[in-house]
C-alpha positions in Angstrom: 21.6 14.1 -72.3 20.6 17.7 -72.4 22.3 20.6 -70.7 20.6 23.6 -69.2 21.5 27.0 -70.3 22.2 29.8 -67.7 19.3 31.8 -69.1 16.8 29.0 -68.3 18.2 28.7 -64.8 17.8 32.4 -64.3 14.3 32.4 -65.5 13.4 29.4 -63.3 14.9 31.1 -60.2 13.0 34.3 -61.1 9.7 32.5 -61.5 10.2 30.6 -58.3 10.9 33.8 -56.4 7.8 35.5 -57.9 5.6 32.6 -57.1 6.8 32.4 -53.5 6.3 36.2 -53.0 2.8 36.2 -54.5 1.8 33.1 -52.6 3.0 34.5 -49.3 1.4 37.9 -49.8 -1.9 36.5 -50.9 -2.0 34.0 -48.1 -1.3 36.7 -45.6 -3.9 39.1 -47.1 -6.7 36.5 -47.3 -6.0 35.1 -43.9 -6.5 38.6 -42.4 -9.5 39.2 -44.6 -11.3 36.0 -43.5 -10.3 36.0 -39.8 -10.4 39.7 -39.0 -12.9 40.8 -41.6 -13.1 43.6 -44.1 -12.4 46.3 -41.5 -8.9 47.3 -42.7 -9.0 45.8 -46.2 -7.5 48.8 -48.1 -4.6 49.0 -45.7 -4.0 45.2 -46.1 -4.6 45.3 -49.8 -1.9 48.0 -50.6 1.2 45.7 -49.9 -0.4 42.9 -51.9 -0.9 45.3 -54.9 2.6 46.7 -54.6 4.1 43.2 -54.6 1.9 42.2 -57.5 2.9 45.2 -59.6 6.6 44.7 -58.8 6.4 41.0 -59.6 4.8 41.7 -62.9 7.5 44.2 -63.7 10.2 41.7 -62.7 8.6 39.0 -64.8 8.6 41.2 -67.9 12.3 41.9 -67.5 12.6 45.1 -65.5 15.6 44.4 -63.3 15.0 47.5 -61.0 11.9 45.7 -59.7 14.2 43.1 -58.0 15.4 45.8 -55.6 12.0 47.3 -55.3 10.7 43.9 -54.1 13.1 43.8 -51.2 11.5 46.8 -49.5 8.0 45.1 -49.0 9.7 41.9 -48.0 11.8 43.7 -45.3 8.8 45.6 -44.1 6.7 42.5 -43.9 9.5 40.6 -42.0 9.8 43.5 -39.6 6.1 43.6 -38.8 5.3 39.9 -38.9 8.2 38.8 -36.7 6.7 40.8 -33.8 3.4 39.1 -34.4 5.2 35.7 -34.3 6.8 36.6 -31.0 3.5 37.7 -29.5 1.8 34.5 -30.7 4.6 32.4 -29.1 4.3 34.4 -25.9 0.5 33.9 -25.8 0.8 30.2 -26.5 -0.7 30.4 -29.9 1.8 28.0 -31.6 -0.4 27.3 -34.6 -0.6 31.0 -35.5 3.1 31.5 -34.8 4.0 28.5 -37.1 1.7 29.7 -39.9 3.2 33.2 -39.8 6.7 31.8 -39.6 6.2 29.8 -42.8 5.0 32.9 -44.6 8.1 34.7 -43.4 10.4 31.8 -44.5 8.7 31.9 -48.0 9.3 35.6 -48.3 12.9 35.3 -47.1 13.7 32.5 -49.5 12.2 34.5 -52.4 14.4 37.4 -51.4 17.4 35.1 -51.3 16.6 33.8 -54.8 16.3 37.4 -56.1 19.7 38.4 -54.7 21.4 35.1 -55.6 20.3 35.4 -59.2 21.7 38.9 -59.4 25.0 37.8 -57.9 25.2 34.8 -60.3 24.5 37.1 -63.3 27.2 39.6 -62.2 29.7 36.8 -61.7 28.9 35.3 -65.2 29.4 38.7 -66.8 32.7 39.2 -65.0 31.7 42.4 -63.2 33.4 42.8 -59.8 
């Protein structure tokens, strides 16, 4: 029987959070690109690039990027939740559910980022 070390669990949580964030951001970008068109592509591409750079920094061990990633997630939740409410109000349940799953993926990634930080602090004995 093998036991898992805390470092492997931390890295797995970090990788899962990074994958969830990149998947959610890319899905949102390419959905708007293919449905709306290339009208506002630079404005839609900037959040994707910010998340991509911060995820790369976090993957390479820069812990400050963990807190930097919470800003795009909170901004995305703030803007997309209003779109979800509008879609529900207009009877577009498919669009509302699609956007809700993107928000749930981003929120679960944010939870993994904060949880791994709290577990690391607890393991080090910092209060």
